[in-house]
C-alpha positions in Angstrom: -0.1 -0.5 0.3 1.5 3.8 -1.1 0.0 6.9 -0.5 1.4 10.0 -1.6 3.1 13.0 0.7 2.7 16.6 0.3 5.7 18.0 1.9 3.9 21.0 2.9 7.6 23.4 4.0 9.4 21.5 1.2 7.1 22.3 -1.6 6.0 25.6 -0.7 8.8 27.3 1.2 11.7 25.7 -0.4 12.6 23.8 2.6 14.8 20.6 2.5 16.8 20.8 5.7 16.1 20.9 9.3 18.6 23.9 9.3 16.7 25.7 6.4 13.2 24.5 8.7 14.9 26.9 12.0 16.0 29.7 9.6 12.4 29.8 7.9 11.0 30.1 11.3 12.6 32.7 13.1 11.9 34.6 9.9 8.3 33.8 9.5 7.5 33.8 13.6 11.2 34.7 15.4 9.6 36.0 19.1 7.4 32.7 19.4 8.2 30.7 22.3 8.3 27.3 20.9 10.0 25.4 23.8 8.9 25.8 27.3 10.6 23.3 30.4 9.1 22.8 33.2 10.9 21.5 36.7 8.9 19.6 39.0 5.9 19.5 37.1 4.5 22.5 38.5 6.7 25.9 37.4 7.9 27.1 34.5 11.7 27.2 34.7 12.7 27.8 31.2 11.6 29.0 27.7 13.3 29.3 24.5 12.1 31.3 21.6 12.4 30.4 17.8 15.1 33.1 17.3 16.8 32.7 20.5 17.3 28.8 19.2 18.6 29.9 16.1 21.0 32.4 17.7 22.4 30.1 19.9 22.8 27.3 18.0 24.8 29.5 15.7 26.9 30.5 18.7 27.5 26.8 19.4 28.1 26.4 16.0 31.0 28.8 15.8 32.6 26.8 18.2 32.6 23.3 16.8 33.3 25.0 13.5 36.4 26.5 15.1 37.8 23.2 16.1 37.4 21.3 12.6 34.7 19.4 13.9 32.5 19.7 10.6 31.4 16.6 9.6 33.0 14.8 12.3 31.0 13.3 15.3 29.9 14.9 18.8 28.3 13.4 21.4 25.4 14.7 23.4 25.5 14.4 26.7 22.6 16.3 28.7 20.1 16.4 31.9 16.7 17.0 30.8 16.2 20.8 29.8 16.4 23.0 26.6 20.4 22.6 26.7 20.1 19.7 24.6 17.7 21.6 21.9 20.7 24.1 21.3 23.6 21.3 21.1 21.4 19.6 18.5 20.8 22.5 16.6 24.4 23.7 16.9 25.6 20.3 15.5 23.0 20.8 12.7 24.1 24.6 11.5 28.1 23.0 12.0 27.9 19.9 9.7 28.7 18.0 12.7 26.6 14.7 13.1 25.3 14.6 16.6 25.1 11.7 18.4 22.6 11.9 21.6 22.9 9.6 24.6 21.8 9.6 27.8 24.2 11.0 30.8 25.1 7.9 32.7 23.1 8.3 36.8 25.6 8.2 39.7 27.1 5.0 40.8 26.0 3.5 37.2 28.2 1.8 34.8 29.8 3.1 32.1 29.6 0.4 29.5 26.8 1.5 27.3 28.6 5.1 27.0 32.0 3.6 26.2 29.9 1.4 23.6 28.6 4.1 22.2 32.0 6.3 22.0 34.0 3.8 21.0 31.4 2.8 18.0 31.0 6.3 16.6 34.3 7.4 17.1 32.8 11.1 18.4 36.6 12.7 19.5 34.0 15.6 21.0 31.7 16.1 23.8 28.9 18.8 24.5 27.5 19.1 27.5 26.4 21.6 30.7 28.9 23.3 33.1 27.3 21.2 36.2 26.9 17.7 34.2 31.1 18.0 33.2 31.9 18.2 36.7 30.1 15.4 37.2 31.6 13.4 34.7 35.0 14.4 34.5 36.4 12.8 37.7 34.5 9.3 36.4 36.0 9.6 32.6 39.7 9.3 33.9 38.3 5.4 34.9 37.9 4.9 31.2 40.4 5.4 28.7 37.9 5.9 25.9 36.0 8.4 27.7 39.5 10.1 29.0 40.5 10.8 25.7 36.9 12.9 24.8 37.5 16.6 24.6 34.5 18.4 26.8 32.7 21.4 25.6 30.5 23.0 28.3 28.0 24.8 25.7 26.2 26.8 28.1 29.2 28.4 29.0 29.9 30.5 25.3 30.1 34.0 24.3 26.9 35.0 22.4 28.7 37.0 20.3 30.6 34.3 19.2 27.8 33.2 16.4 29.6 36.3 13.8 32.2 33.9 12.9 29.5 31.2 11.8 30.2 30.0 8.1 26.8 28.0 6.7 27.8 24.6 6.0 27.3 22.9 2.6 24.4 20.2 3.7 21.4 18.9 1.6 18.5 15.8 2.4 21.4 13.6 2.1 23.4 14.8 4.6 24.0 12.4 7.8 22.0 14.9 10.8 22.8 12.4 13.8 23.8 9.2 14.8 19.9 7.4 16.7 21.7 4.5 19.0 19.1 1.7 19.4 17.9 0.9 23.0 19.8 -2.3 23.2 16.7 -4.2 24.0 17.9 -7.0 21.5 21.6 -6.8 21.6 24.7 -4.5 21.3 23.7 -0.7 20.2 23.8 -0.1 16.7 24.3 3.6 15.5 21.1 4.6 13.2 22.2 6.8 10.4 19.6 9.5 10.2 19.6 12.0 6.9 18.3 15.7 6.9 16.1 13.9 4.2 14.6 11.3 6.6 13.7 13.6 9.4 12.2 15.7 6.8 10.0 13.1 5.2 9.2 11.7 8.7 8.2 15.1 10.4 5.9 15.9 7.1 4.1 12.3 7.9 3.9 12.8 11.4 2.3 16.6 10.5 -0.5 15.0 8.3 -1.0 12.1 10.6 -1.5 14.0 13.5 -3.1 17.0 11.7 -0.7 19.7 13.6 -1.4 23.2 12.8 0.1 26.1 14.7 -2.6 26.4 16.9 -1.1 22.4 18.4 0.1 21.8 21.5 2.0 19.7 22.7 3.1 17.8 26.0 6.3 15.6 26.1 8.1 14.0 29.0 10.0 11.5 26.9 13.7 11.8 26.7 15.3 14.0 23.9 18.2 11.7 23.3 15.2 8.8 22.2 13.6 8.8 18.9 10.2 10.1 19.7 11.1 12.3 22.6 13.3 13.9 19.7 11.8 13.8 16.4 8.4 13.9 18.4 9.0 16.1 20.8 11.1 18.1 20.0 11.5 18.8 16.1 8.1 18.3 14.9 6.5 21.4 17.1 9.6 23.3 15.0 8.5 21.5 11.9 4.9 22.2 11.7 5.1 25.5 14.2 3.6 25.4 17.6 4.5 25.3 21.1 5.6 22.2 23.0 5.6 21.7 26.9 8.8 19.7 28.0 9.2 17.9 31.4 11.4 15.2 33.0 11.2 11.7 32.3 11.8 11.4 35.9 9.2 13.8 37.0 6.3 11.3 35.3 7.8 8.6 36.7 7.7 10.1 40.3 4.5 11.5 39.7 2.8 10.5 36.8 -0.1 12.8 37.6 2.0 15.4 36.4 2.4 14.7 33.3 -1.7 15.0 33.5 -2.3 18.2 35.2 0.5 19.3 32.4 -1.7 18.9 29.5 -4.4 19.9 31.3 -2.8 23.5 32.4 -1.6 23.5 28.9 -4.9 22.4 26.8 -2.5 20.0 25.6 -3.7 18.3 22.1 -0.8 16.3 21.2 1.1 13.9 23.9 1.7 10.2 24.5 4.2 7.5 25.4 4.3 4.0 25.5 2.0 1.6 27.1 3.2 1.7 30.5 2.8 5.3 30.8 -1.0 5.0 30.3 -0.4 2.1 33.0 1.1 3.6 35.2 -1.4 6.2 35.1 -4.8 4.3 35.9 -2.6 2.2 38.9 -1.5 6.0 40.9 -4.2 7.7 40.4 -6.2 9.0 43.1 -9.0 10.9 42.9 -7.9 13.3 45.1 -5.0 14.6 42.6 -7.7 15.1 39.4 -10.3 18.1 40.9 -9.7 20.1 38.2 -8.0 18.1 36.2 -9.5 18.7 31.9 -7.9 16.6 29.2 -10.9 17.9 26.7 -8.1 19.3 24.8 -6.3 16.2 24.3 -6.9 14.7 21.1 -4.0 12.7 20.1 -2.9 10.5 22.5 -0.1 8.3 20.6 1.3 5.6 21.7 4.0 3.0 20.9 7.5 2.0 21.1 6.6 -1.4 23.1 2.8 -3.8 22.8 -0.3 -2.0 22.6 -2.4 -3.6 25.5 -6.3 -3.3 24.9 -7.0 -3.2 28.8 -5.3 -0.5 29.4 -6.4 1.9 26.6 -9.9 0.4 28.3 -8.8 1.3 31.6 -7.2 4.9 31.1 -10.3 5.6 28.8 -12.6 4.6 31.6 -10.5 6.3 35.0 -10.3 9.7 33.1 -13.2 10.2 30.9 -15.2 12.0 33.4 -12.4 14.9 33.0 -13.0 15.3 29.4 -10.4 12.1 27.7 -12.5 10.4 25.3 -11.5 6.9 23.9 -11.3 8.5 19.9 -8.1 10.3 20.9 -5.8 7.3 21.7 -3.4 7.0 18.3 -1.6 3.6 18.7 1.3 3.6 16.0 4.1 2.4 15.1 7.6 2.5 14.1 11.4 2.3 15.2 14.6 4.2 14.7 15.9 2.5 11.1 12.7 4.4 9.9 13.4 7.8 11.4 10.6 7.1 13.8 6.8 6.3 12.6 5.9 3.9 9.8 1.8 3.1 10.6 -1.3 5.1 12.1 -4.5 6.1 11.5 -7.1 8.2 10.9 -7.0 11.1 14.1 -10.6 11.0 14.5 -10.9 7.0 14.4 -11.1 4.7 17.7 -8.5 2.1 17.9 -9.0 -0.6 15.7 -9.3 -4.4 17.9 -9.1 -7.8 16.9 -9.2 -10.7 18.7 -7.8 -13.8 17.2 -7.2 -17.5 17.7 -4.2 -17.8 20.0 -3.9 -21.3 19.2 -4.0 -20.4 15.6 -0.8 -17.4 16.0 1.4 -20.5 17.9 1.5 -21.6 13.5 1.8 -18.5 12.6 -1.8 -18.0 11.1 -4.9 -15.8 11.9 -8.5 -17.0 12.7 -10.9 -14.6 14.1 -11.7 -15.6 17.6 -15.2 -15.0 19.7 -14.9 -12.5 22.3 -16.1 -15.1 24.6 -13.6 -18.1 24.1 -10.7 -18.6 26.7 -8.6 -19.2 23.3 -8.5 -15.8 22.1 -5.7 -12.9 22.2 -6.1 -9.2 21.2 -4.9 -6.6 19.9 -5.2 -3.0 19.1 -4.2 -2.5 15.5 -1.3 0.1 14.8 -3.0 2.0 11.9 -2.0 1.8 8.4 0.9 2.3 6.2 1.5 6.0 5.3 2.4 8.6 3.0 4.9 7.4 0.1 5.7 4.3 2.0 4.9 0.3 1.5 4.4 -2.2 3.9 4.8 -6.1 2.9 4.2 -8.8 5.6 7.3 -11.5 4.4 7.8 -15.5 5.5 11.2 -14.3 7.0 12.5 -18.2 5.9 10.7 -18.2 2.0 11.5 -14.1 1.5 8.1 -14.2 -0.5 4.6 -12.1 0.4 2.6 -13.8 3.2 -1.6 -14.4 2.5 -3.7 -11.9 4.8 -4.4 -15.1 7.2 -0.7 -15.6 7.8 1.5 -13.8 10.5 4.9 -13.1 8.7 7.9 -10.1 9.5 7.4 -6.9 8.7 9.2 -4.7 5.5 9.1 -1.7 4.7 10.4 0.8 1.9 10.2 4.4 2.1 11.5 7.7 2.2 12.2 7.8 5.6 14.4 4.7 6.2 17.5 5.4 7.7 20.9 5.1 5.4 22.0 2.1 7.5 24.2 0.9 10.7 27.1 3.1 11.7 30.4 1.3 10.2 28.5 -1.8 10.3 28.0 -2.9 6.9 27.0 -6.8 7.1 24.4 -5.4 9.6 23.6 -3.0 7.3 23.1 -5.1 4.3 21.4 -7.9 6.0 18.8 -5.9 7.1 18.3 -2.9 4.6 19.0 -4.8 1.5 16.0 -7.1 1.7 14.2 -8.3 -1.7 11.1 -10.9 -2.0 12.2 -13.9 -3.6 9.9 -14.2 -6.2 9.0 -10.5 -7.5 12.8 -9.1 -6.5 10.9 -6.3 -5.7 12.7 -4.0 -3.1 15.1 -2.8 -0.9 13.3 -3.1 1.9 13.9 -3.0 5.7 13.7 -5.7 7.5 12.2 -4.9 10.8 12.7 -7.8 12.8 8.6 -7.7 14.0 6.4 -10.2 13.1 2.6 -8.9 12.7 0.0 -8.7 10.1 -2.5 -6.6 7.8 -6.2 -7.0 8.1 -8.1 -4.9 5.9 -5.3 -2.3 5.2 -4.8 -2.3 9.3 -1.5 -3.7 10.9 -1.5 -5.4 13.7 1.8 -6.7 15.8 2.3 -10.1 17.0 5.7 -9.7 18.4 9.4 -9.8 17.4 10.9 -12.7 15.2 13.8 -13.5 17.2 12.1 -13.0 20.5 9.2 -15.8 19.9 9.9 -18.7 21.9 9.8 -22.4 19.8 8.8 -25.0 22.3 8.0 -28.4 20.4 7.1 -26.4 17.4 4.9 -23.7 18.6 5.5 -20.1 19.0 4.7 -18.7 21.8 5.1 -14.9 22.1 7.2 -13.6 25.0 5.0 -10.4 26.1 1.8 -13.0 26.7 3.2 -15.3 29.0 4.7 -12.2 30.8 1.4 -10.5 31.1 -0.1 -13.8 32.7 2.8 -14.1 34.9 2.5 -10.6 36.0 -1.3 -11.1 36.8 -0.9 -14.0 38.9 -0.3 -12.6 42.2 -0.8 -8.9 44.0 3.1 -9.2 45.0 4.4 -8.8 41.5 5.0 -5.0 39.6 3.3 -4.5 36.6 5.9 -4.8 33.4 8.7 -5.5 35.8 9.0 -9.0 33.6 11.2 -11.4 31.0 10.0 -14.4 29.2 13.0 -16.1 27.2 14.2 -19.9 26.4 17.3 -21.0 27.6 18.9 -24.5 25.9 18.6 -27.5 28.0 20.0 -30.9 26.8 19.2 -29.3 23.4 15.3 -29.0 24.3 14.5 -25.3 24.3 13.2 -24.4 28.2 11.4 -21.2 28.9 12.4 -19.1 32.1 10.4 -16.4 33.8 12.2 -13.4 35.9 10.0 -11.2 37.7 10.2 -8.3 39.8 8.2 -7.9 43.3 6.7 -5.0 44.1 8.7 -2.9 46.9 5.8 -2.5 49.3 5.5 -6.7 49.2 9.0 -7.2 49.6 9.3 -7.3 53.2 6.0 -10.0 53.7 7.3 -12.1 50.6 5.5 -15.6 50.5 8.1 -17.0 48.1 6.4 -20.3 47.2 2.8 -18.7 47.2 4.4 -16.5 44.3 6.1 -19.1 42.8 3.0 -21.4 42.5 0.7 -19.2 41.5 3.4 -18.3 38.4 4.0 -21.9 37.3 0.0 -22.1 37.8 -1.2 -19.7 35.8 1.2 -20.3 32.9 0.5 -23.9 32.8 -3.1 -23.1 32.7 -3.0 -20.1 30.1 0.1 -21.3 27.6 0.0 -25.2 28.2 3.7 -24.6 28.7 5.9 -26.1 31.9 8.6 -23.9 33.5 12.1 -24.8 33.7 13.0 -21.8 35.8 11.9 -18.9 37.7 13.6 -16.0 39.6 11.9 -13.5 41.7 13.9 -9.9 41.4 14.5 -7.2 43.6 12.1 -4.0 42.6 14.0 -1.9 40.1 16.7 -4.9 38.7 14.9 -5.9 35.9 16.9 -5.3 32.4 15.6 -2.2 30.3 16.0 0.6 27.9 16.2 3.8 28.8 12.4 4.0 27.1 11.4 1.3 29.1 11.3 -2.1 26.7 12.3 -4.8 28.9 15.9 -6.5 27.9 14.7 -10.0 27.2 18.6 -10.9 25.9 20.4 -8.9 28.4 18.0 -10.7 31.7 18.7 -14.2 29.6 22.3 -13.9 29.8 22.5 -12.2 33.4 20.6 -15.1 34.5 23.1 -17.8 32.9 26.1 -15.6 34.5 23.9 -16.0 37.4 24.0 -11.8 37.7 20.5 -11.3 38.5 19.1 -9.4 42.0 17.0 -12.3 43.1 15.2 -12.5 46.4 13.7 -16.1 45.8 14.2 -18.5 43.3 12.5 -22.0 41.6 13.7 -24.2 39.5 13.0 -27.9 38.2 16.5 -28.5 38.3 17.8 -26.6 41.6 21.1 -28.3 41.8 22.0 -27.2 38.3 20.1 -23.5 38.5 19.7 -22.1 41.7 22.6 -23.3 43.4 24.6 -20.5 41.5 22.0 -17.7 41.6 21.3 -18.2 45.5 24.9 -17.6 45.8 25.3 -14.5 43.8 22.5 -12.9 46.0 24.3 -13.3 48.9 27.2 -12.2 47.6 25.1 -9.2 46.2 23.6 -8.1 49.7 26.8 -9.0 51.3 28.6 -6.2 49.1 25.4 -4.0 50.0 26.0 -4.4 53.7 29.7 -3.7 53.9 29.1 -0.5 51.4 26.4 0.5 53.5 29.0 0.5 56.7 32.2 2.1 55.0 
């Protein structure tokens, strides 16, 4: 399915790159406050007009150009706030390839940051004066970080902008490297061009029907593709203001997000499924006496499996405060396609499909009755978007599937990025796929599984994460959902299901966080028994091992996705933070896992005394 896209800025105003976009906006609406960052969710902390952004970007760009950074990579390490935005555009204005990354928390390992620096070959890091002071003493302990030059962009002289020279850039110019979240392996640098950004931004504007009267509210981190492209670049592209807040402020008090939407009369906001679920679980009527969500008409949700129950519960809970279920906008996307791939009509309610769970186990799609237990409810992620083609393909035969089959999702689009930085083999494998029978292509292999019904795309899981037990497919997110609902003491969205090889047979392992409030009164035998019974009853699976984890210790990406491969590796290495466990073969499994728990506890107690 292919739809034509009208590049409104490109066609009408000769705007081809995001430097052109900022120049155009600074001429048309220089005094508009485009970005507002609120600290703590209750007071305005900082604002940035279009003209101020342009001036500050040129100041940073002039410094970068003076250091000969044109064409090189620069790491962006910033706390939540507006400094990241000026630094990002400073890189664009200097012809420098930005490499957004999140600053490590105190006492957090620097391994991911080291891997990004080494892979990107970035000679320079941009940050704030305050954060630089905190990072420098730790950086000296790591060779790759110690070699970096550092630039505090909040400490530059504004007059320096006069030395800036416009770089030679085009739609094909590499704009930034978006490092994948690492949910399925080592993070890879996705090469996003200026043309990719322009096309995807035009698509988002059309889908969300953004105008100058729109109002964004974004808590997603700016170094993540959804926060950067949807939350920072889209408001500039479409010319509407956005209010930004720290992800930590949202996670600590989810109602801050909804209250901000209410106060700003926000029209566009959203996040992964867990964000809506968290709001429902933490909701207290006393906190919502003056809440007004009636202006919110695009509540986008994506980046992880979308649960129909979550949408229903959120809509029911917040309907008294003006929220409409039709505002939900389920969508699908990934870093390799810049951001969005599919989405629905803005005014239409989410599409829901009930299918036979047993049929999905053999890659078939058959409708199911709402009353049957052999049912899986899927939320549609919309339709193929402008100038794009989506095909569902048998990943082994490389031929297009029938509408009644589950296959891998392949995409062709101007939004498909240029490949992985310095990874030719991975790029060739994932970006240059062709159908075996028609030779159509090239397509991007997304690695996601799904099907299309009447033009609507439904996602069923990840190709590499599907558990194949005795010839049948089992989706880990389904098993995880059963586990977390098997006992009230288990943390929602806090578990991982994966398979390990035991005597040449694939066996299922569960790792699951315990709620902090339940930790001291944990009845391990009861919880472990409930998990085993739930998985057996709902999935006909006999588990090999279960590990109950300390709160907050499950491996997740910065955007909240479960890192199942990392959980599996930690399980096999015996490095999980376990409070209780069970195994079919305790002599093999529990022996080293329990030992590691005792070592962790001993180390924690010794550290507390020192």
